[in-house]
N, C-alpha and C positions, 0 to 999 in steps of 0.2 A: 504493499499499499504505500502511496506517496505521501510524504511529509508535507504539511502545509508550510509555505515560505513566508507568510505574513502574520505569524502567530507572535503576539506580544508576551513578554514575561509574566505580566499580570494575568493574562488569559491562562497561561500554563499553570500558575499558581492556584487559580480559582478552580481549574479542572482537577488538579491533583488533590486539592482539599476536599472538593465536593464528591468526587467519585472514587478516589483511591485511597482514602483514609489518612492523608497527611494534614497536619496543622501548621500554622505559621507560628514560629517561635519568636523571631525578631527580624529586624531588617538592619544590615550593616551597609552603609552607603547605598550603593545601587543594587545590592543583593539581598534576596528575601531567603531567609534560612527556614526550611521546612524540616519537620520530623514526623516519624510514625513509629509505632510499636508493634504494628501488625505485619508480617509473622514475627519480626524482631526489631530491635531499635535500629533506626537508620536516620541520619541527618543528611540534608541536601540543600545545596545553595543554588538558587535560581536568579539569574540576572533579571533585574527589573527594567529591561530595555524596551523600547518601542517595538522593534522586531529582533527576534532571536536569530543569531547566525545559525546556518544549517547544521554545522559541525557541533556547535553547543547543544542545539537541540536533540541531535542524534545521540550524543553522549548522555544527556539527561534521561531520554527515553529508554536507552539501553540500561542504565542503572536502575531505573524504577522497574523495568521489565524483570531484570534479574533478580531483584529483591522480592518482588511480589509473585514471581514464578509464573508469569504469563508471557504470551507472545507480545512483541513490540507493536504488532498491528492492532491489538486489542486496545492498547492505549491511544494509538493514533485515531482509532474510530471514535473514542470518547471526546476527542478534541472538538 
């Protein structure tokens, strides 16, 4: 599945919080720090930029997919 190229950091944060069990811990500069305890503890920093670079988005999606033990496409569909 193709990754959206016009996704903002805030949109990604909202999706991860709403649908994937993450919560906002705090914001350091232009990065929002998220964490989850399901299935184990994980912290993740997401740039709060207007548009995420494609490599950055791929890395975040890969990290979330590996932690949640789902396919990357399942996360992309929820965006």
